[in-house]
Biopython code that builds the backbone (N, CA, C, O; Angstrom):
import numpy as np
from Bio.PDB.StructureBuilder import StructureBuilder

atoms = [
    (1, "MET", "N", (36.829, 46.177, -124.782)),
    (1, "MET", "CA", (35.554, 46.582, -125.047)),
    (1, "MET", "C", (34.514, 45.628, -125.005)),
    (1, "MET", "O", (33.767, 45.515, -125.977)),
    (2, "LYS", "N", (34.362, 44.873, -123.920)),
    (2, "LYS", "CA", (33.435, 43.673, -123.956)),
    (2, "LYS", "C", (32.040, 44.088, -124.283)),
    (2, "LYS", "O", (31.278, 43.289, -124.828)),
    (3, "ILE", "N", (31.650, 45.367, -123.960)),
    (3, "ILE", "CA", (30.206, 45.603, -124.223)),
    (3, "ILE", "C", (29.854, 45.568, -125.660)),
    (3, "ILE", "O", (28.670, 45.381, -125.941)),
    (4, "ILE", "N", (30.719, 45.722, -126.606)),
    (4, "ILE", "CA", (30.475, 45.747, -128.056)),
    (4, "ILE", "C", (31.073, 44.756, -128.730)),
    (4, "ILE", "O", (30.736, 44.668, -129.910)),
    (5, "GLU", "N", (32.045, 43.802, -128.244)),
    (5, "GLU", "CA", (32.837, 42.985, -128.845)),
    (5, "GLU", "C", (32.076, 41.844, -129.739)),
    (5, "GLU", "O", (32.633, 41.351, -130.720)),
    (6, "SER", "N", (30.957, 41.520, -129.386)),
    (6, "SER", "CA", (30.167, 40.410, -130.019)),
    (6, "SER", "C", (29.231, 41.097, -131.115)),
    (6, "SER", "O", (28.651, 40.377, -131.928)),
    (7, "SER", "N", (29.097, 42.348, -131.140)),
    (7, "SER", "CA", (28.315, 43.104, -132.108)),
    (7, "SER", "C", (29.064, 43.007, -133.518)),
    (7, "SER", "O", (30.263, 43.277, -133.574)),
    (8, "PRO", "N", (28.330, 42.608, -134.688)),
    (8, "PRO", "CA", (29.054, 42.718, -135.880)),
    (8, "PRO", "C", (29.108, 44.336, -136.349)),
    (8, "PRO", "O", (29.928, 44.624, -137.221)),
    (9, "VAL", "N", (28.357, 45.270, -135.860)),
    (9, "VAL", "CA", (28.491, 46.545, -136.260)),
    (9, "VAL", "C", (28.112, 47.379, -135.009)),
    (9, "VAL", "O", (27.422, 46.937, -134.091)),
    (10, "TYR", "N", (28.622, 48.607, -135.062)),
    (10, "TYR", "CA", (28.427, 49.566, -133.992)),
    (10, "TYR", "C", (28.441, 51.047, -134.469)),
    (10, "TYR", "O", (29.059, 51.388, -135.478)),
    (11, "PRO", "N", (27.768, 51.866, -133.735)),
    (11, "PRO", "CA", (27.929, 53.320, -134.182)),
    (11, "PRO", "C", (29.250, 54.000, -133.761)),
    (11, "PRO", "O", (29.756, 53.758, -132.664)),
    (12, "VAL", "N", (29.797, 54.849, -134.644)),
    (12, "VAL", "CA", (30.983, 55.602, -134.223)),
    (12, "VAL", "C", (30.940, 56.966, -134.981)),
    (12, "VAL", "O", (30.736, 57.023, -136.194)),
    (13, "ILE", "N", (31.134, 58.006, -134.232)),
    (13, "ILE", "CA", (31.284, 59.358, -134.718)),
    (13, "ILE", "C", (32.632, 59.841, -134.882)),
    (13, "ILE", "O", (33.348, 59.827, -133.881)),
    (14, "TYR", "N", (33.115, 60.277, -136.002)),
    (14, "TYR", "CA", (34.383, 60.714, -136.078)),
    (14, "TYR", "C", (34.475, 62.343, -136.340)),
    (14, "TYR", "O", (33.605, 62.769, -137.099)),
    (15, "ASP", "N", (35.259, 63.157, -135.900)),
    (15, "ASP", "CA", (35.623, 64.401, -136.442)),
    (15, "ASP", "C", (36.105, 64.477, -137.688)),
    (15, "ASP", "O", (36.260, 63.453, -138.353)),
    (16, "ASN", "N", (36.435, 65.819, -138.211)),
    (16, "ASN", "CA", (36.840, 65.729, -139.711)),
    (16, "ASN", "C", (38.380, 65.378, -139.683)),
    (16, "ASN", "O", (38.985, 65.513, -140.747)),
    (17, "LYS", "N", (39.064, 64.949, -138.592)),
    (17, "LYS", "CA", (40.478, 64.533, -138.534)),
    (17, "LYS", "C", (40.337, 63.133, -138.241)),
    (17, "LYS", "O", (41.319, 62.564, -137.764)),
    (18, "LYS", "N", (39.289, 62.484, -138.445)),
    (18, "LYS", "CA", (39.207, 61.050, -138.098)),
    (18, "LYS", "C", (39.454, 60.702, -136.722)),
    (18, "LYS", "O", (39.876, 59.560, -136.540)),
    (19, "ARG", "N", (39.281, 61.444, -135.705)),
    (19, "ARG", "CA", (39.420, 61.344, -134.214)),
    (19, "ARG", "C", (38.001, 60.628, -133.755)),
    (19, "ARG", "O", (36.953, 61.030, -134.261)),
    (20, "VAL", "N", (37.994, 59.726, -132.939)),
    (20, "VAL", "CA", (36.739, 59.191, -132.332)),
    (20, "VAL", "C", (36.241, 60.269, -131.391)),
    (20, "VAL", "O", (36.931, 60.653, -130.446)),
    (21, "CYS", "N", (35.014, 60.764, -131.662)),
    (21, "CYS", "CA", (34.263, 61.688, -130.823)),
    (21, "CYS", "C", (33.349, 60.806, -129.892)),
    (21, "CYS", "O", (33.300, 61.014, -128.680)),
    (22, "SER", "N", (32.684, 59.890, -130.463)),
    (22, "SER", "CA", (31.792, 59.256, -129.708)),
    (22, "SER", "C", (31.718, 57.575, -130.270)),
    (22, "SER", "O", (31.663, 57.302, -131.469)),
    (23, "LEU", "N", (31.725, 56.693, -129.343)),
    (23, "LEU", "CA", (31.542, 55.420, -129.737)),
    (23, "LEU", "C", (30.554, 54.696, -128.701)),
    (23, "LEU", "O", (30.944, 53.953, -127.799)),
    (24, "PRO", "N", (29.185, 55.031, -128.972)),
    (24, "PRO", "CA", (28.236, 54.584, -127.927)),
    (24, "PRO", "C", (28.198, 53.034, -127.906)),
    (24, "PRO", "O", (28.124, 52.432, -128.977)),
    (25, "PRO", "N", (28.242, 52.419, -126.822)),
    (25, "PRO", "CA", (27.929, 53.064, -125.438)),
    (25, "PRO", "C", (29.180, 53.317, -124.732)),
    (25, "PRO", "O", (29.144, 53.447, -123.508)),
    (26, "ILE", "N", (30.376, 53.408, -125.419)),
    (26, "ILE", "CA", (31.630, 53.795, -124.878)),
    (26, "ILE", "C", (31.741, 55.293, -125.017)),
    (26, "ILE", "O", (31.633, 55.844, -126.113)),
    (27, "ILE", "N", (31.969, 55.979, -123.835)),
    (27, "ILE", "CA", (32.158, 57.555, -123.707)),
    (27, "ILE", "C", (33.209, 58.010, -123.025)),
    (27, "ILE", "O", (33.871, 57.166, -122.420)),
    (28, "ASN", "N", (33.591, 59.334, -122.957)),
    (28, "ASN", "CA", (34.346, 60.006, -122.223)),
    (28, "ASN", "C", (35.711, 59.701, -122.695)),
    (28, "ASN", "O", (36.506, 59.148, -121.934)),
    (29, "GLY", "N", (36.061, 60.050, -123.997)),
    (29, "GLY", "CA", (37.303, 59.944, -124.419)),
    (29, "GLY", "C", (38.246, 61.213, -124.092)),
    (29, "GLY", "O", (37.733, 62.297, -123.813)),
    (30, "GLU", "N", (39.534, 61.051, -124.134)),
    (30, "GLU", "CA", (40.451, 62.199, -123.784)),
    (30, "GLU", "C", (40.266, 63.433, -124.773)),
    (30, "GLU", "O", (40.273, 64.593, -124.361)),
    (31, "HIS", "N", (40.094, 63.077, -126.160)),
    (31, "HIS", "CA", (39.960, 64.060, -127.105)),
    (31, "HIS", "C", (38.610, 64.836, -126.834)),
    (31, "HIS", "O", (38.645, 66.022, -127.160)),
    (32, "SER", "N", (37.563, 64.424, -126.357)),
    (32, "SER", "CA", (36.246, 65.010, -126.153)),
    (32, "SER", "C", (35.841, 65.422, -124.827)),
    (32, "SER", "O", (34.714, 65.798, -124.507)),
    (33, "LYS", "N", (36.961, 65.309, -124.007)),
    (33, "LYS", "CA", (36.425, 65.702, -122.576)),
    (33, "LYS", "C", (36.134, 67.325, -122.578)),
    (33, "LYS", "O", (36.499, 68.047, -123.507)),
    (34, "MET", "N", (35.484, 67.765, -121.506)),
    (34, "MET", "CA", (35.087, 69.070, -121.456)),
    (34, "MET", "C", (35.869, 69.721, -120.286)),
    (34, "MET", "O", (36.374, 69.048, -119.388)),
    (35, "SER", "N", (35.940, 71.107, -120.356)),
    (35, "SER", "CA", (36.632, 71.900, -119.295)),
    (35, "SER", "C", (35.852, 73.041, -119.029)),
    (35, "SER", "O", (34.813, 73.133, -119.682)),
    (36, "ALA", "N", (36.107, 73.913, -118.238)),
    (36, "ALA", "CA", (35.753, 75.312, -117.971)),
    (36, "ALA", "C", (35.758, 76.165, -119.286)),
    (36, "ALA", "O", (34.863, 76.986, -119.491)),
    (37, "GLU", "N", (36.771, 75.961, -120.166)),
    (37, "GLU", "CA", (36.951, 76.534, -121.309)),
    (37, "GLU", "C", (36.176, 76.136, -122.499)),
    (37, "GLU", "O", (36.198, 76.832, -123.515)),
    (38, "THR", "N", (35.496, 75.052, -122.419)),
    (38, "THR", "CA", (34.813, 74.492, -123.634)),
    (38, "THR", "C", (33.764, 75.446, -124.243)),
    (38, "THR", "O", (32.879, 75.894, -123.513)),
    (39, "LYS", "N", (33.812, 75.709, -125.286)),
    (39, "LYS", "CA", (32.691, 76.645, -125.979)),
    (39, "LYS", "C", (31.623, 75.965, -126.803)),
    (39, "LYS", "O", (30.477, 76.417, -126.781)),
    (40, "ASN", "N", (31.939, 74.875, -127.549)),
    (40, "ASN", "CA", (31.072, 74.206, -128.378)),
    (40, "ASN", "C", (31.134, 72.520, -127.943)),
    (40, "ASN", "O", (32.174, 71.900, -127.718)),
    (41, "ILE", "N", (29.856, 72.012, -127.893)),
    (41, "ILE", "CA", (29.765, 70.643, -127.581)),
    (41, "ILE", "C", (28.825, 69.820, -128.394)),
    (41, "ILE", "O", (27.803, 70.377, -128.796)),
    (42, "LEU", "N", (29.023, 68.631, -128.676)),
    (42, "LEU", "CA", (28.140, 67.847, -129.376)),
    (42, "LEU", "C", (27.484, 66.920, -128.324)),
    (42, "LEU", "O", (28.186, 66.185, -127.630)),
    (43, "ILE", "N", (26.053, 66.960, -128.200)),
    (43, "ILE", "CA", (25.488, 66.000, -127.370)),
    (43, "ILE", "C", (24.841, 64.908, -128.273)),
    (43, "ILE", "O", (24.097, 65.157, -129.222)),
    (44, "GLU", "N", (25.202, 63.719, -127.876)),
    (44, "GLU", "CA", (24.914, 62.568, -128.592)),
    (44, "GLU", "C", (24.080, 61.571, -127.743)),
    (44, "GLU", "O", (24.636, 61.066, -126.768)),
    (45, "VAL", "N", (22.782, 61.240, -128.031)),
    (45, "VAL", "CA", (21.887, 60.459, -127.279)),
    (45, "VAL", "C", (21.666, 59.251, -127.999)),
    (45, "VAL", "O", (21.334, 59.229, -129.185)),
    (46, "THR", "N", (21.865, 58.151, -127.220)),
    (46, "THR", "CA", (21.495, 56.824, -127.806)),
    (46, "THR", "C", (20.341, 56.182, -126.965)),
    (46, "THR", "O", (20.407, 56.249, -125.738)),
    (47, "ALA", "N", (19.390, 55.624, -127.518)),
    (47, "ALA", "CA", (18.283, 55.050, -126.860)),
    (47, "ALA", "C", (17.540, 54.073, -127.563)),
    (47, "ALA", "O", (17.797, 53.949, -128.760)),
    (48, "VAL", "N", (16.624, 53.316, -127.031)),
    (48, "VAL", "CA", (15.955, 52.254, -127.627)),
    (48, "VAL", "C", (14.634, 52.698, -128.369)),
    (48, "VAL", "O", (13.971, 51.924, -129.060)),
    (49, "ASP", "N", (14.345, 53.920, -128.172)),
    (49, "ASP", "CA", (13.255, 54.495, -128.745)),
    (49, "ASP", "C", (13.418, 55.933, -128.790)),
    (49, "ASP", "O", (14.224, 56.502, -128.053)),
    (50, "GLU", "N", (12.545, 56.665, -129.783)),
    (50, "GLU", "CA", (12.808, 58.064, -129.913)),
    (50, "GLU", "C", (12.355, 58.906, -128.749)),
    (50, "GLU", "O", (13.069, 59.871, -128.476)),
    (51, "GLN", "N", (11.191, 58.673, -127.961)),
    (51, "GLN", "CA", (10.917, 59.305, -126.865)),
    (51, "GLN", "C", (11.884, 59.344, -125.685)),
    (51, "GLN", "O", (12.167, 60.359, -125.050)),
    (52, "ARG", "N", (12.351, 58.130, -125.471)),
    (52, "ARG", "CA", (13.472, 58.033, -124.468)),
    (52, "ARG", "C", (14.813, 59.001, -124.881)),
    (52, "ARG", "O", (15.418, 59.687, -124.058)),
    (53, "ALA", "N", (15.092, 58.926, -126.091)),
    (53, "ALA", "CA", (16.131, 59.788, -126.484)),
    (53, "ALA", "C", (15.828, 61.244, -126.220)),
    (53, "ALA", "O", (16.663, 61.953, -125.658)),
    (54, "LEU", "N", (14.613, 61.725, -126.625)),
    (54, "LEU", "CA", (14.236, 63.198, -126.580)),
    (54, "LEU", "C", (14.172, 63.453, -124.970)),
    (54, "LEU", "O", (14.677, 64.480, -124.516)),
    (55, "ASN", "N", (13.547, 62.506, -124.117)),
    (55, "ASN", "CA", (13.567, 62.822, -122.809)),
    (55, "ASN", "C", (14.932, 62.985, -122.210)),
    (55, "ASN", "O", (15.155, 63.985, -121.527)),
    (56, "THR", "N", (15.733, 62.211, -122.381)),
    (56, "THR", "CA", (17.270, 62.349, -122.171)),
    (56, "THR", "C", (17.889, 63.502, -122.650)),
    (56, "THR", "O", (18.559, 64.172, -121.864)),
    (57, "LEU", "N", (17.767, 63.857, -123.869)),
    (57, "LEU", "CA", (18.289, 65.079, -124.497)),
    (57, "LEU", "C", (17.796, 66.342, -123.751)),
    (57, "LEU", "O", (18.634, 67.202, -123.479)),
    (58, "ASN", "N", (16.454, 66.528, -123.385)),
    (58, "ASN", "CA", (15.806, 67.537, -122.571)),
    (58, "ASN", "C", (16.429, 67.639, -121.235)),
    (58, "ASN", "O", (16.646, 68.740, -120.728)),
    (59, "CYS", "N", (16.681, 66.688, -120.735)),
    (59, "CYS", "CA", (17.363, 66.767, -119.275)),
    (59, "CYS", "C", (18.771, 67.369, -119.393)),
    (59, "CYS", "O", (19.115, 68.310, -118.678)),
    (60, "LEU", "N", (19.618, 66.784, -120.350)),
    (60, "LEU", "CA", (20.849, 67.386, -120.569)),
    (60, "LEU", "C", (20.887, 68.716, -120.878)),
    (60, "LEU", "O", (21.561, 69.533, -120.250)),
    (61, "VAL", "N", (20.129, 68.994, -121.906)),
    (61, "VAL", "CA", (20.106, 70.469, -122.299)),
    (61, "VAL", "C", (19.656, 71.334, -121.145)),
    (61, "VAL", "O", (20.202, 72.408, -120.895)),
    (62, "SER", "N", (18.734, 70.884, -120.506)),
    (62, "SER", "CA", (18.322, 71.728, -119.236)),
    (62, "SER", "C", (19.416, 72.004, -118.328)),
    (62, "SER", "O", (19.578, 73.136, -117.871)),
    (63, "GLY", "N", (20.307, 70.868, -117.992)),
    (63, "GLY", "CA", (21.221, 70.844, -117.112)),
    (63, "GLY", "C", (22.350, 72.069, -117.598)),
    (63, "GLY", "O", (22.790, 72.897, -116.801)),
    (64, "PHE", "N", (22.694, 72.025, -118.930)),
    (64, "PHE", "CA", (23.601, 72.949, -119.393)),
    (64, "PHE", "C", (22.996, 74.471, -119.478)),
    (64, "PHE", "O", (23.753, 75.436, -119.376)),
    (65, "ALA", "N", (21.800, 74.603, -119.640)),
    (65, "ALA", "CA", (21.211, 75.903, -119.690)),
    (65, "ALA", "C", (21.543, 76.769, -118.509)),
    (65, "ALA", "O", (21.666, 77.959, -118.799)),
    (66, "ILE", "N", (21.694, 76.495, -117.409)),
    (66, "ILE", "CA", (22.192, 77.307, -116.202)),
    (66, "ILE", "C", (23.442, 77.876, -116.468)),
    (66, "ILE", "O", (23.806, 78.825, -115.774)),
    (67, "TYR", "N", (24.154, 77.450, -117.360)),
    (67, "TYR", "CA", (25.561, 77.947, -117.486)),
    (67, "TYR", "C", (25.548, 79.010, -118.798)),
    (67, "TYR", "O", (26.613, 79.525, -119.139)),
    (68, "ASN", "N", (24.461, 79.277, -119.423)),
    (68, "ASN", "CA", (24.216, 79.964, -120.662)),
    (68, "ASN", "C", (23.770, 81.200, -120.149)),
    (68, "ASN", "O", (22.826, 81.242, -119.359)),
    (69, "ASP", "N", (24.466, 82.378, -120.592)),
    (69, "ASP", "CA", (23.966, 83.755, -120.360)),
    (69, "ASP", "C", (23.031, 84.206, -121.584)),
    (69, "ASP", "O", (22.442, 85.283, -121.493)),
    (70, "LYS", "N", (22.893, 83.470, -122.634)),
    (70, "LYS", "CA", (22.033, 83.877, -123.768)),
    (70, "LYS", "C", (20.698, 83.114, -123.462)),
    (70, "LYS", "O", (20.564, 82.052, -122.854)),
    (71, "GLN", "N", (19.781, 83.886, -124.009)),
    (71, "GLN", "CA", (18.386, 83.178, -123.941)),
    (71, "GLN", "C", (18.090, 82.328, -125.153)),
    (71, "GLN", "O", (17.672, 82.932, -126.141)),
    (72, "ILE", "N", (18.249, 80.957, -125.235)),
    (72, "ILE", "CA", (18.020, 80.372, -126.221)),
    (72, "ILE", "C", (16.868, 79.352, -125.865)),
    (72, "ILE", "O", (17.063, 78.584, -124.923)),
    (73, "VAL", "N", (15.901, 79.310, -126.433)),
    (73, "VAL", "CA", (14.609, 78.349, -126.203)),
    (73, "VAL", "C", (14.698, 77.178, -127.195)),
    (73, "VAL", "O", (14.230, 77.195, -128.333)),
    (74, "THR", "N", (15.429, 76.049, -126.559)),
    (74, "THR", "CA", (15.554, 74.808, -127.217)),
    (74, "THR", "C", (15.921, 73.851, -126.342)),
    (74, "THR", "O", (16.774, 74.147, -125.505)),
    (75, "PRO", "N", (15.369, 72.555, -126.357)),
    (75, "PRO", "CA", (14.162, 72.041, -127.021)),
    (75, "PRO", "C", (12.987, 72.647, -126.359)),
    (75, "PRO", "O", (12.986, 73.417, -125.398)),
    (76, "VAL", "N", (11.961, 72.163, -127.047)),
    (76, "VAL", "CA", (10.517, 72.549, -126.575)),
    (76, "VAL", "C", (10.376, 71.518, -125.294)),
    (76, "VAL", "O", (10.614, 70.313, -125.379)),
    (77, "MET", "N", (9.987, 72.133, -124.196)),
    (77, "MET", "CA", (9.784, 71.284, -123.014)),
    (77, "MET", "C", (8.454, 71.347, -122.614)),
    (77, "MET", "O", (7.991, 72.394, -122.164)),
    (78, "GLU", "N", (7.735, 70.247, -122.740)),
    (78, "GLU", "CA", (6.322, 70.210, -122.442)),
    (78, "GLU", "C", (6.097, 69.639, -121.111)),
    (78, "GLU", "O", (6.841, 68.748, -120.698)),
    (79, "GLU", "N", (4.997, 70.148, -120.319)),
    (79, "GLU", "CA", (4.846, 69.532, -119.097)),
    (79, "GLU", "C", (4.104, 68.168, -119.305)),
    (79, "GLU", "O", (3.314, 67.886, -120.206)),
    (80, "ARG", "N", (4.519, 67.415, -118.309)),
    (80, "ARG", "CA", (3.720, 66.030, -118.342)),
    (80, "ARG", "C", (3.857, 65.443, -116.884)),
    (80, "ARG", "O", (4.637, 65.836, -116.017)),
    (81, "THR", "N", (2.940, 64.423, -116.796)),
    (81, "THR", "CA", (2.815, 63.814, -115.594)),
    (81, "THR", "C", (3.148, 62.473, -115.541)),
    (81, "THR", "O", (2.628, 61.750, -116.391)),
    (82, "LEU", "N", (4.046, 61.884, -114.572)),
    (82, "LEU", "CA", (4.427, 60.485, -114.556)),
    (82, "LEU", "C", (3.803, 59.858, -113.336)),
    (82, "LEU", "O", (3.652, 60.506, -112.299)),
    (83, "THR", "N", (3.467, 58.689, -113.449)),
    (83, "THR", "CA", (2.851, 57.805, -112.339)),
    (83, "THR", "C", (3.845, 56.647, -112.150)),
    (83, "THR", "O", (4.205, 55.997, -113.132)),
    (84, "THR", "N", (4.333, 56.351, -110.818)),
    (84, "THR", "CA", (5.125, 55.382, -110.705)),
    (84, "THR", "C", (4.507, 54.416, -109.491)),
    (84, "THR", "O", (3.561, 54.831, -108.821)),
    (85, "ASN", "N", (5.025, 53.263, -109.275)),
    (85, "ASN", "CA", (4.698, 52.142, -108.302)),
    (85, "ASN", "C", (5.136, 52.354, -107.067)),
    (85, "ASN", "O", (4.717, 51.689, -106.119)),
    (86, "ILE", "N", (5.948, 53.218, -106.955)),
    (86, "ILE", "CA", (6.779, 53.435, -105.677)),
    (86, "ILE", "C", (5.907, 54.115, -104.735)),
    (86, "ILE", "O", (6.323, 54.415, -103.615)),
]
sb = StructureBuilder()
sb.init_structure("model")
sb.init_model(0)
sb.init_chain("A")
sb.init_seg("    ")
for serial, (resi, resn, name, xyz) in enumerate(atoms, 1):
    if name == "N":
        sb.init_residue(resn, " ", resi, " ")
    sb.init_atom(name, np.array(xyz, "f"), 0.0, 1.0, " ", f" {name:<3s}", serial, name[0])
structure = sb.get_structure()
């Protein structure tokens, strides 16, 4: 895990059986992989600031929303304009 080996501390999320669910920035563990039968998920977002984290979370939740037959309005999605140099 060269990406975190020089860090004195790093975040880790365990479940109630002490299995690693998330070790940002290391992801996609065998225990937490998803399948067509998955009913509950934890979406964990790591970012350098809150707005970037919220933007990323909004994109992820929007992507999952197309698979949901229930109407749940979350998170609040506000319209915004982006300008680029491209």
